[in-house]
C-alpha positions in Angstrom: 268.1 107.3 -98.3 269.1 107.0 -101.5 267.5 107.5 -104.8 267.8 103.7 -105.5 266.5 102.8 -102.0 263.7 100.0 -102.0 261.0 101.4 -99.3 258.4 99.6 -97.7 255.5 101.0 -95.9 254.0 99.0 -93.2 250.5 98.8 -91.5 250.2 96.8 -88.2 246.8 96.2 -86.5 245.5 94.1 -84.0 246.9 93.1 -80.3 250.8 93.0 -79.1 251.2 89.5 -80.5 250.3 90.4 -84.0 252.8 93.8 -83.2 255.4 91.6 -82.5 255.0 89.6 -85.9 255.0 93.0 -87.3 258.2 94.0 -85.6 259.8 90.7 -86.8 258.6 91.2 -90.5 260.3 94.8 -90.3 263.4 93.7 -88.7 264.1 91.1 -91.9 263.2 93.6 -94.0 265.7 96.1 -92.9 268.5 93.5 -92.1 268.1 92.9 -96.5 268.4 96.6 -97.1 265.2 97.8 -97.4 264.0 101.3 -96.3 261.2 101.9 -94.7 258.5 104.6 -95.3 255.8 106.4 -92.9 253.6 107.0 -96.1 251.5 105.6 -99.1 253.3 108.0 -101.6 256.8 107.5 -100.4 256.5 103.7 -100.3 257.2 101.3 -103.3 254.7 98.8 -101.7 253.0 98.4 -98.9 252.7 95.2 -96.2 249.4 94.9 -94.0 249.6 93.1 -90.6 245.7 92.9 -90.0 243.5 91.5 -87.6 240.5 89.2 -87.8 239.3 88.2 -84.2 235.7 90.3 -84.1 233.9 91.7 -86.8 234.9 95.4 -86.4 238.4 94.1 -86.3 237.7 92.7 -90.0 236.6 95.4 -91.4 239.3 97.9 -90.1 241.4 95.3 -92.0 239.4 95.5 -94.8 239.4 99.3 -95.1 242.8 99.6 -94.7 243.9 97.2 -97.3 241.5 99.4 -99.5 243.1 102.5 -98.7 246.5 101.2 -99.2 245.6 99.6 -102.9 244.0 103.2 -103.6 247.0 105.2 -102.1 249.8 103.0 -103.5 248.3 99.8 -105.3 251.0 97.4 -104.5 250.1 95.7 -101.2 250.7 92.4 -100.0 248.3 91.4 -96.7 249.6 88.9 -93.7 248.0 88.2 -90.1 244.8 86.8 -88.8 242.5 87.8 -91.1 245.1 86.7 -94.1 244.4 83.2 -92.7 240.7 83.3 -94.7 242.1 84.4 -97.9 239.5 84.4 -99.6 237.3 87.2 -97.4 240.6 89.1 -98.6 240.7 88.3 -102.3 236.8 88.3 -102.8 237.2 92.3 -102.0 240.3 93.2 -103.1 241.9 90.8 -106.0 244.5 92.8 -106.8 246.6 92.7 -103.5 250.0 91.0 -104.5 250.1 88.0 -102.1 247.9 87.1 -98.8 249.3 85.2 -96.2 248.1 84.1 -92.4 249.7 84.9 -89.0 253.7 84.8 -88.0 253.9 83.8 -91.7 257.2 85.6 -91.8 258.8 83.9 -95.0 255.5 83.9 -97.0 255.8 87.6 -96.7 259.6 88.0 -97.5 258.8 85.6 -99.9 256.2 87.9 -101.9 258.2 90.7 -101.3 261.2 89.3 -103.0 259.0 88.4 -105.7 257.4 91.6 -106.8 260.6 93.9 -104.8 263.5 92.0 -104.9 265.9 93.0 -102.2 268.4 95.6 -102.6 271.6 93.8 -101.8 272.5 90.8 -99.7 271.7 90.9 -96.1 274.3 93.1 -93.8 273.0 92.3 -90.4 274.7 95.8 -89.1 271.8 97.1 -90.5 269.6 96.3 -87.4 270.5 96.5 -83.7 270.4 93.1 -81.9 267.0 93.4 -80.6 265.6 94.4 -84.0 263.3 96.9 -84.8 260.5 98.0 -82.7 257.3 99.7 -82.8 256.8 100.2 -79.3 258.6 103.3 -77.3 262.6 102.7 -76.3 261.8 101.7 -72.9 259.5 98.6 -73.3 258.6 95.8 -75.5 256.5 93.1 -76.0 258.4 89.8 -75.5 256.4 86.8 -77.3 256.8 83.5 -76.1 254.5 81.1 -78.4 251.9 81.1 -81.2 248.7 79.6 -80.9 246.3 78.3 -78.7 244.8 74.6 -77.4 241.9 76.4 -76.1 238.4 75.8 -78.1 236.6 78.8 -77.2 233.0 78.9 -78.4 233.4 82.6 -79.0 236.8 82.9 -80.6 238.4 81.7 -84.2 242.1 82.2 -83.2 243.2 78.4 -82.8 241.7 78.4 -86.5 243.9 81.3 -87.6 247.1 81.2 -85.6 247.1 77.1 -84.8 247.8 74.9 -82.1 250.3 76.3 -79.2 253.7 76.3 -80.6 255.7 77.6 -77.7 259.7 79.2 -78.4 262.5 77.9 -77.6 263.4 79.2 -74.1 267.0 79.9 -74.7 266.0 82.1 -78.1 263.3 83.9 -76.0 265.9 84.8 -73.2 268.5 86.1 -75.6 265.9 88.1 -77.4 265.2 89.6 -73.6 268.5 90.0 -72.9 269.1 91.8 -76.5 266.4 94.2 -75.5 267.6 94.7 -71.9 270.7 95.6 -73.4 268.8 97.9 -75.7 267.8 100.0 -72.7 264.2 98.4 -72.5 263.2 99.1 -69.1 260.1 96.7 -68.7 259.2 93.5 -70.8 255.7 92.6 -71.2 255.2 88.4 -71.8 253.0 87.9 -74.2 251.2 85.2 -76.2 247.9 83.4 -76.6 247.8 81.6 -73.2 251.1 82.6 -71.4 250.8 79.8 -68.7 250.6 77.4 -70.9 254.2 78.1 -72.1 256.1 74.6 -72.9 253.0 72.6 -73.0 253.2 71.5 -76.0 257.1 70.8 -75.9 256.3 68.6 -72.3 258.3 71.8 -70.7 261.5 70.3 -72.5 264.9 71.5 -71.1 266.8 74.3 -73.1 270.1 76.0 -72.5 270.6 79.8 -72.0 274.3 81.1 -71.2 275.0 77.5 -70.9 272.5 76.8 -67.9 269.9 74.3 -68.2 266.7 75.9 -67.9 263.2 74.0 -68.4 260.6 75.8 -71.1 258.2 76.4 -68.1 256.3 79.8 -67.4 258.1 79.6 -63.7 261.3 78.7 -65.0 261.1 81.9 -67.5 259.7 84.0 -65.3 262.5 83.6 -62.5 265.4 84.4 -65.1 263.6 87.2 -66.8 263.0 88.4 -62.9 267.0 88.5 -62.6 267.2 91.1 -65.3 266.8 94.1 -63.5 263.8 95.3 -65.4 260.2 95.0 -64.8 258.5 92.1 -66.0 254.8 91.9 -66.7 252.8 89.0 -67.6 249.8 88.9 -69.8 247.0 86.5 -71.2 247.6 84.0 -68.0 244.9 81.5 -67.5 244.6 80.5 -64.2 246.5 77.2 -64.0 247.2 75.9 -61.1 250.8 76.1 -61.6 250.1 79.8 -61.7 250.2 79.9 -57.9 253.7 79.4 -58.1 254.4 82.8 -59.4 252.9 84.7 -56.9 255.6 84.5 -54.5 258.0 85.7 -57.2 255.7 89.0 -57.1 255.7 89.3 -53.6 259.7 88.9 -53.8 260.0 91.5 -56.2 261.0 89.6 -59.1 258.2 90.1 -61.6 255.6 92.8 -61.0 252.7 92.1 -58.8 250.5 92.2 -61.9 248.2 89.4 -63.7 246.1 89.8 -66.5 243.2 86.9 -66.9 240.9 86.7 -69.0 237.8 85.4 -66.9 235.3 86.2 -69.4 232.3 85.3 -67.1 231.2 84.0 -63.7 228.0 81.9 -64.7 228.8 78.5 -64.5 226.3 78.0 -67.2 227.5 80.6 -69.5 231.5 79.5 -68.8 230.3 76.0 -70.0 228.6 77.4 -73.3 231.8 79.2 -73.5 233.7 76.4 -73.2 235.9 77.8 -70.4 236.5 76.6 -66.8 233.6 77.0 -64.9 234.8 77.2 -61.2 234.2 80.9 -60.5 234.2 79.9 -56.8 237.3 78.4 -56.8 239.2 81.3 -58.4 237.7 83.9 -55.8 239.4 81.3 -53.4 242.6 81.4 -55.4 242.4 85.2 -55.8 242.1 85.8 -51.8 245.3 83.6 -51.2 247.2 85.4 -53.8 246.4 88.6 -51.8 247.6 86.9 -48.8 250.8 86.2 -50.3 251.2 89.1 -52.3 248.8 91.9 -50.9 249.8 94.5 -53.5 249.1 92.4 -56.5 247.0 94.0 -59.2 244.4 91.8 -61.5 243.1 92.8 -64.9 240.9 90.8 -66.8 238.2 90.9 -69.4 234.8 89.8 -69.7 231.7 89.3 -72.2 228.4 90.3 -71.2 225.3 89.5 -73.6 226.5 86.4 -74.5 223.7 83.8 -76.0 221.5 82.6 -73.5 222.6 85.0 -70.7 219.6 85.3 -68.5 219.3 88.2 -65.7 220.4 85.6 -63.2 223.5 85.0 -65.2 224.5 88.6 -65.1 224.2 89.2 -61.7 226.3 86.4 -61.0 228.8 88.2 -63.2 228.0 91.2 -60.9 228.3 89.6 -57.3 231.6 88.0 -58.8 233.1 91.3 -59.7 232.0 92.7 -56.2 233.7 89.6 -54.5 236.9 89.7 -56.7 237.2 93.6 -56.3 239.6 93.2 -59.4 242.1 96.3 -60.1 241.5 96.6 -64.2 238.7 95.6 -66.1 237.4 95.6 -69.5 233.9 94.2 -70.5 232.4 93.8 -74.3 229.2 92.7 -75.6 229.5 89.5 -77.3 229.8 90.2 -81.1 229.4 87.0 -83.6 232.7 86.3 -85.1 232.4 84.1 -88.8 232.9 80.9 -88.3 232.8 80.5 -84.3 230.7 77.7 -82.8 228.8 80.2 -80.1 227.1 81.7 -83.7 224.7 78.4 -83.5 223.8 79.1 -79.7 220.0 79.8 -78.9 218.6 83.0 -77.5 220.9 85.6 -78.4 220.6 88.5 -76.4 218.9 92.1 -78.0 221.5 94.6 -78.4 219.7 96.8 -75.9 219.8 94.3 -73.4 223.5 93.5 -74.0 224.2 97.4 -73.7 222.4 98.3 -70.4 224.2 95.0 -69.1 227.3 96.7 -70.6 226.7 100.0 -68.6 225.4 98.2 -65.4 228.9 96.1 -65.6 230.7 99.2 -65.8 229.4 101.4 -63.4 229.7 98.8 -60.7 233.8 98.2 -61.9 234.5 101.9 -61.6 233.0 102.2 -58.2 235.2 99.6 -56.9 238.3 101.0 -59.2 237.9 104.5 -57.6 237.8 103.1 -54.2 241.1 101.0 -54.6 242.8 104.2 -56.4 241.4 106.0 -53.7 243.4 104.0 -51.0 246.7 104.9 -53.0 246.4 108.4 -52.0 249.3 109.4 -49.7 251.3 106.3 -50.6 254.8 106.2 -52.3 254.9 104.3 -55.6 257.9 103.8 -58.0 256.8 104.5 -61.8 258.0 104.6 -65.1 257.7 107.7 -67.4 256.2 107.7 -70.8 255.4 111.0 -72.1 255.4 114.5 -71.1 252.5 117.2 -71.7 251.5 120.5 -70.7 254.2 120.7 -67.6 253.3 117.3 -66.8 254.8 113.7 -66.7 252.8 110.8 -67.7 253.8 107.7 -66.1 252.6 104.4 -64.9 253.1 102.1 -62.1 253.3 98.3 -61.6 249.4 98.3 -61.9 248.9 99.9 -65.2 250.4 98.0 -68.2 250.5 100.5 -71.7 247.3 101.9 -73.2 245.2 99.2 -71.9 245.3 100.3 -68.1 245.5 103.7 -66.2 248.5 106.1 -65.7 250.2 108.1 -62.8 250.3 112.0 -63.3 253.4 113.4 -61.9 252.3 117.3 -61.5 254.8 120.1 -62.2 257.6 118.5 -64.0 258.8 116.9 -67.3 261.1 114.1 -67.3 262.1 112.4 -70.0 260.6 108.5 -71.1 261.9 105.6 -70.2 262.6 106.7 -66.2 261.8 105.5 -62.8 260.8 107.8 -60.4 259.1 107.8 -56.7 256.2 109.6 -56.2 254.0 110.2 -53.4 250.2 109.8 -54.4 248.2 112.9 -54.0 244.8 112.4 -56.3 243.1 109.5 -57.9 239.8 109.1 -59.9 238.2 105.6 -61.2 240.7 105.2 -63.8 244.0 107.5 -62.9 246.2 108.6 -60.5 247.9 111.8 -59.8 251.1 112.5 -57.5 254.4 114.8 -56.8 257.8 113.8 -57.5 259.7 112.3 -54.3 263.2 111.2 -56.3 263.7 110.5 -60.2 265.9 107.3 -60.2 
């Protein structure tokens, strides 16, 4: 770094989809010759990619903006909270610019205005795969923006807009660049992954001279030929999702589905404006397991939604018992400014919400402990992430980074980004332990 370098500090908040936005902005900054700073003191300006999904995320974003203004003084705000520019500017009128999510051009325009580019862009400053905020061995592959759903508890469509699928040729080229750079796992993300291509009527695109439809099945088939783990997140259980299960059974993509069920009571699902057919979902889960017995299903639920009764809560517990999901997260309902669910009657008191959450998670802990205990004695292929105290921290096909469990390999420290075969020796309700059989 030279004394004449122009340095940008960058803070990325929120979900993996926002992380991809951050990576793209960072890549453009480096392409144009800006240096990146890890401290406020050493930066000429700070860019903050915010989250605005729930109240806690909004507060974290506002606190971060305030901290950056205090420590640095020159701050550009982008991301989901930036979609409500008045909220940001009312709190911090001194920010240099505010823009919404995936607003790459607006961010770069604000940077150029307040800190002109050091020189003309030279693409050799940036690797083909761009700059990544994840470890070198895995990366998020975002395939679309926005969402066509109108869930009553969510304001993401108002922040990120309607579904906007990326051209399939661009998606596959990015995936190939990542694999060529050494990425071992591609985590496919969007707001509604299974709807990919719906907005463009599954238009045919081209990659390596071959025609390919903009459809999640065709995308998964091609990604499955790249020789890396492919993990699907945020998949709504549309009927065509059934066609992905054989790909999992054949080892083309990981046997892992992240499906946000949210609830099981038909009445609550209707008020949430979600598909209200829990019994059909259970039938499909059973069929998926017949085709691919090893499939791992993770989901998220909301307890204490307005109007939820003890009977609705019990329906959700019964669903959980029947579905036997592998990984589950649950949150108490929290009002989000601008969400239509705020206007529903009979909001559940906080103490009842917390009691229902505890009961839900205790049941899931028993389910998870039983399912993980069944893996003792099995041999699994894992991907290594980190080491500590003569132990390697890795993940199996059933474990997405930072949200699921891990596999601890005792007595050895392997470099991150390696595949290894382990024999499982121990488990609890979250994680597995094993011994190294072969380092691949």
